[in-house]
C-alpha positions as CSV (number, residue, x, y, z in Angstrom):
1,M,105.4,2.0,220.5
2,G,108.3,4.6,220.0
3,A,110.6,4.0,223.1
4,P,112.8,6.9,224.1
5,A,116.4,6.2,223.4
6,H,117.3,5.7,226.9
7,V,114.3,3.3,227.6
8,R,115.2,1.3,224.4
9,K,118.8,1.0,225.7
10,Q,117.4,-0.2,229.1
11,L,115.1,-2.7,227.4
12,L,117.7,-4.1,225.1
13,A,120.2,-4.5,228.1
14,L,117.6,-6.4,230.1
15,L,116.9,-8.7,227.0
16,D,120.4,-9.2,226.2
17,E,121.0,-10.3,229.6
18,E,118.3,-12.8,229.7
19,F,118.4,-14.2,226.2
20,V,122.3,-13.9,225.3
21,T,124.5,-13.4,228.4
22,L,122.8,-15.8,231.1
23,R,122.4,-18.5,228.3
24,G,126.1,-18.5,227.3
25,R,125.5,-17.1,223.8
26,G,127.5,-14.6,221.9
27,A,126.5,-11.4,219.8
28,S,124.0,-8.9,221.1
29,L,120.2,-8.9,219.9
30,A,121.2,-5.8,218.1
31,A,123.7,-7.6,216.1
32,R,121.7,-10.7,215.6
33,Y,118.5,-8.8,214.5
34,P,119.5,-5.7,212.9
35,D,116.2,-5.2,211.0
36,L,114.5,-5.1,214.4
37,F,116.9,-3.8,217.1
38,G,119.5,-2.0,214.9
39,A,119.6,1.8,214.5
40,N,116.8,1.8,212.1
41,G,115.0,-1.2,213.4
42,C,111.3,-1.9,213.1
43,A,110.7,-3.5,216.6
44,D,108.0,-1.8,218.7
45,F,108.6,-2.0,222.4
46,H,106.0,-2.4,224.9
47,W,106.8,-2.4,228.8
48,L,105.6,-1.9,232.3
49,T,107.6,-0.1,235.0
50,Q,107.8,-0.1,238.8
51,D,109.8,2.7,240.6
52,D,110.7,4.2,237.2
53,A,112.4,1.0,236.1
54,P,111.3,-1.5,233.3
55,V,110.2,-4.7,234.8
56,S,108.3,-6.4,232.2
57,M,108.5,-6.2,228.4
58,L,107.7,-7.5,225.0
59,V,108.4,-6.7,221.4
60,T,106.1,-6.4,218.4
61,R,106.4,-5.8,214.7
62,A,103.7,-5.3,212.1
63,L,103.3,-8.2,209.6
64,R,100.9,-8.8,206.6
65,F,100.0,-12.3,205.2
66,T,98.4,-13.0,201.9
67,S,96.7,-16.0,200.3
68,G,95.4,-15.6,197.0
69,D,93.3,-12.4,196.9
70,E,92.8,-12.6,200.7
71,A,95.2,-10.4,202.9
72,W,95.4,-10.3,206.7
73,T,97.3,-7.9,209.0
74,G,98.7,-8.7,212.3
75,A,101.5,-8.1,214.9
76,A,104.0,-10.7,215.7
77,V,105.1,-10.9,219.4
78,G,108.5,-11.9,220.7
79,W,110.9,-11.5,223.7
80,V,108.1,-11.7,226.3
81,H,110.2,-11.1,229.6
82,T,109.8,-10.2,233.1
83,V,112.9,-9.4,235.2
84,R,113.6,-12.3,237.4
85,S,113.1,-10.6,240.7
86,K,109.5,-9.6,239.5
87,Q,108.3,-12.7,238.1
88,G,105.2,-14.4,239.6
89,Q,103.3,-11.2,239.8
90,G,101.2,-11.5,236.7
91,L,103.1,-8.6,235.0
92,A,103.5,-10.3,231.7
93,S,100.0,-11.4,231.4
94,A,98.8,-7.8,232.2
95,L,101.2,-6.5,229.5
96,L,99.9,-9.1,226.8
97,T,96.5,-8.2,227.6
98,A,97.1,-4.4,227.2
99,V,99.1,-4.8,224.0
100,A,96.3,-7.2,222.7
101,R,93.8,-4.4,223.4
102,R,95.8,-1.8,221.6
103,M,96.2,-4.2,218.5
104,A,92.6,-4.9,218.3
105,D,91.8,-1.1,218.6
106,E,94.1,-0.3,215.6
107,G,92.2,-2.8,213.5
108,K,94.7,-5.7,213.3
109,D,93.3,-9.0,212.6
110,F,95.4,-11.1,214.9
111,M,98.5,-11.6,217.0
112,L,101.0,-14.1,216.7
113,L,103.9,-15.7,218.7
114,W,105.9,-18.8,218.6
115,A,106.1,-20.8,221.9
116,H,107.3,-24.4,222.7
117,Q,105.0,-24.6,225.9
118,H,101.6,-23.6,225.0
119,G,99.8,-23.6,228.5
120,Y,100.5,-20.1,229.5
121,Y,99.6,-18.5,226.2
122,R,96.4,-20.7,226.1
123,A,95.3,-19.1,229.2
124,Q,95.7,-15.6,227.5
125,G,93.4,-16.8,224.6
126,Y,96.0,-17.9,222.2
127,R,95.3,-21.0,220.1
128,V,98.0,-23.2,218.2
129,A,97.7,-23.3,214.4
130,D,100.9,-24.3,212.5
131,A,101.7,-26.2,209.4
132,G,105.3,-26.6,210.4
133,V,107.0,-30.0,210.9
134,L,110.4,-31.0,212.3
135,A,112.8,-33.9,211.8
136,E,115.8,-34.6,214.0
137,S,118.5,-37.3,213.4
138,A,122.1,-38.2,214.0
139,I,123.6,-37.8,210.7
140,T,125.0,-41.3,210.9
141,N,121.4,-42.6,211.2
142,A,120.1,-40.8,208.3
143,N,119.8,-42.5,204.7
144,W,122.7,-40.4,203.4
145,A,125.3,-41.5,205.8
146,S,127.5,-43.1,203.2
147,G,128.1,-43.1,199.5
148,R,129.3,-40.6,197.0
149,P,128.1,-37.0,197.0
150,S,124.7,-36.5,195.4
151,L,125.7,-33.2,193.7
152,A,128.9,-32.6,191.9
153,A,131.0,-29.8,193.5
154,A,130.6,-27.7,190.4
155,R,126.8,-27.8,190.9
156,R,126.8,-26.4,194.3
157,A,127.6,-23.0,195.9
158,D,128.0,-22.4,199.6
159,L,127.9,-18.8,200.7
160,A,127.8,-16.8,203.8
161,M,124.6,-14.7,204.2
162,S,126.8,-11.4,203.8
163,D,127.9,-12.5,200.5
164,L,124.3,-12.3,199.2
165,A,123.6,-9.4,196.6
166,A,120.2,-8.0,195.7
167,S,120.6,-10.1,192.4
168,D,121.0,-13.4,194.4
169,L,117.9,-12.5,196.5
170,N,115.9,-11.8,193.4
171,R,116.8,-15.4,192.3
172,L,116.0,-16.8,195.6
173,Q,112.6,-15.0,195.6
174,R,111.7,-16.7,192.4
175,L,112.5,-20.1,193.7
176,A,110.6,-19.3,196.9
177,D,107.5,-18.1,195.0
178,A,107.3,-21.1,192.9
179,D,107.4,-23.5,195.8
180,A,104.5,-21.5,197.4
181,R,106.9,-20.6,200.2
182,G,104.1,-18.7,202.1
183,G,102.5,-15.4,202.2
184,T,105.3,-13.5,203.6
185,P,108.0,-11.8,201.5
186,F,111.4,-13.1,201.0
187,A,113.0,-9.9,202.8
188,Q,116.5,-9.0,202.4
189,R,116.5,-7.4,205.8
190,T,115.4,-10.5,207.7
191,L,118.0,-12.7,205.9
192,R,120.6,-10.5,207.4
193,R,119.7,-12.0,210.9
194,I,121.8,-14.7,213.0
195,P,118.6,-16.0,214.9
196,L,118.9,-17.5,218.4
197,P,120.5,-19.8,219.2
198,F,122.7,-20.3,216.1
199,D,126.3,-19.2,215.9
200,R,126.2,-18.5,212.2
201,I,123.9,-18.8,209.2
202,S,125.0,-19.9,205.8
203,I,123.2,-20.7,202.5
204,S,123.8,-23.6,200.0
205,L,122.8,-23.4,196.4
206,A,122.1,-26.3,194.0
207,G,123.0,-25.4,190.4
208,S,125.1,-22.4,190.0
209,R,125.0,-19.0,191.8
210,S,123.6,-17.3,188.5
211,N,120.9,-20.1,187.9
212,P,120.3,-21.8,191.2
213,T,117.7,-24.7,191.1
214,A,117.2,-25.1,194.9
215,Y,118.6,-23.4,198.1
216,L,119.0,-24.3,201.8
217,L,119.3,-21.7,204.7
218,L,121.4,-23.4,207.3
219,G,122.0,-22.8,211.1
220,H,125.3,-23.7,212.7
221,Q,125.2,-24.6,216.4
222,R,127.7,-26.7,218.2
223,D,126.9,-30.2,217.4
224,W,124.0,-29.5,215.2
225,I,123.4,-28.3,211.6
226,T,119.8,-27.0,211.1
227,V,118.0,-26.5,207.7
228,L,116.0,-23.6,208.6
229,E,114.3,-23.3,205.2
230,G,114.5,-24.9,201.7
231,C,113.0,-24.3,198.4
232,G,113.2,-25.4,194.9
233,D,113.5,-28.6,192.7
234,P,112.7,-31.7,195.2
235,S,115.6,-33.8,193.7
236,A,118.1,-30.9,193.9
237,L,116.8,-30.3,197.5
238,R,117.5,-34.0,198.3
239,G,120.9,-34.1,196.8
240,L,121.8,-30.8,198.4
241,T,120.8,-31.8,201.9
242,H,122.7,-35.0,201.5
243,D,125.8,-33.2,200.6
244,V,125.4,-30.7,203.5
245,A,124.8,-33.4,206.0
246,R,128.0,-35.3,204.9
247,Q,130.1,-32.1,204.7
248,A,128.9,-31.3,208.2
249,S,129.7,-34.9,209.5
250,A,133.2,-34.7,208.3
251,A,133.6,-31.4,210.1
252,G,132.7,-33.1,213.3
253,T,128.9,-32.2,213.4
254,A,126.9,-35.0,214.7
255,N,123.2,-34.2,214.2
256,I,120.9,-32.7,211.6
257,R,117.6,-31.0,212.1
258,V,115.2,-30.0,209.3
259,N,112.4,-27.4,209.6
260,A,109.8,-27.7,206.9
261,R,106.4,-26.7,206.1
262,R,104.0,-29.6,205.8
263,D,103.6,-30.9,202.2
264,S,106.3,-28.5,201.0
265,S,109.0,-29.6,198.4
266,L,111.5,-29.8,201.3
267,H,109.1,-32.0,203.3
268,R,108.4,-34.4,200.4
269,A,112.0,-34.5,199.2
270,L,113.4,-35.6,202.6
271,S,110.5,-37.7,203.7
272,S,112.2,-41.0,202.8
273,A,115.4,-40.1,204.7
274,L,113.9,-38.6,207.7
275,V,110.9,-39.0,210.0
276,F,109.0,-35.6,210.4
277,Q,106.9,-34.9,213.2
278,P,104.3,-32.1,213.6
279,K,106.0,-29.0,215.2
280,P,103.3,-26.5,216.3
281,L,104.8,-23.5,217.6
282,A,102.8,-20.7,216.2
283,M,99.9,-19.4,218.4
284,Y,97.3,-16.8,217.3
285,L,95.1,-14.6,219.0
286,P,92.5,-13.5,216.5
287,F,90.6,-10.2,216.6
288,S,88.6,-10.0,213.5
289,P,86.2,-12.6,211.8
290,K,88.4,-12.4,208.8
291,I,90.8,-14.9,210.6
292,D,90.1,-18.2,212.2
293,L,91.9,-21.5,212.8
294,Y,90.7,-22.7,209.5
295,H,92.9,-20.1,207.8
296,A,95.8,-20.2,210.1
297,V,96.3,-24.0,210.3
298,G,97.7,-24.1,207.0
299,W,100.2,-21.3,207.4
300,S,103.9,-21.7,208.4
301,F,105.9,-18.4,208.7
302,P,109.5,-19.0,207.5
303,Y,112.0,-19.3,210.4
304,F,113.7,-15.9,209.4
305,D,110.4,-14.0,209.6
306,R,109.6,-15.2,213.2
307,M,110.3,-13.2,216.3
């Protein structure tokens, strides 16, 4: 809903305190997610008050998923939070229920959130359905720990996300479409994010900037480098990931984590080097007979499109 400016400021301050300050992180949510929380952000705020002060809140944004000729509309949910002094009173549950009722009345097909601990949201009616897989390894334990680089330096480009121009995004879009990245658009606005908990985001391209054959979106965080997304030619993805891991190791990063969609080119390219496990984070609350777990179990929303 359209929060008045002063309420929006209060809500963002509470979310910053909980998800940034108290967890020792830098950069505010508005700086990290300008498409959501910036001056022209698309986030919809929902909140409960006690004594005229916000005490429980969550954020939604509209989304659309397509598969072939079918399309579904939904609402992604994130930043569910009750101030610590008010927790245990059922406020978040009441707010989730009210928001779900509103979304159903508006004709949405589903609500969607991402959670590590499923029990709480199962009690709200959410069900797990996610095609995501995850691999974690010490770089020295992976199959690329030694040997010469897989790609010549001339066949790689490493860029900060702020360096990407519209023409770069169009080229990446073509790779993503060919790789069946999913039914969500490769949106420039979401690629300007620095998602929690990462300190910075970068992109590595195989081939040249003008003619890439594969790309990796990388999250940098203390002792980890995380492949958040990768699309393109499987052999180029394999060589690119090997080089990124060795380069990170040389800079003192000890561990690598790879997010992928089950049976994607990235998953297939790295299955011989890393052990992937299912990582079911997405939870759906269906409203419409158009959507059921049969549909959603094959979906995996890219990292930058999540809340």
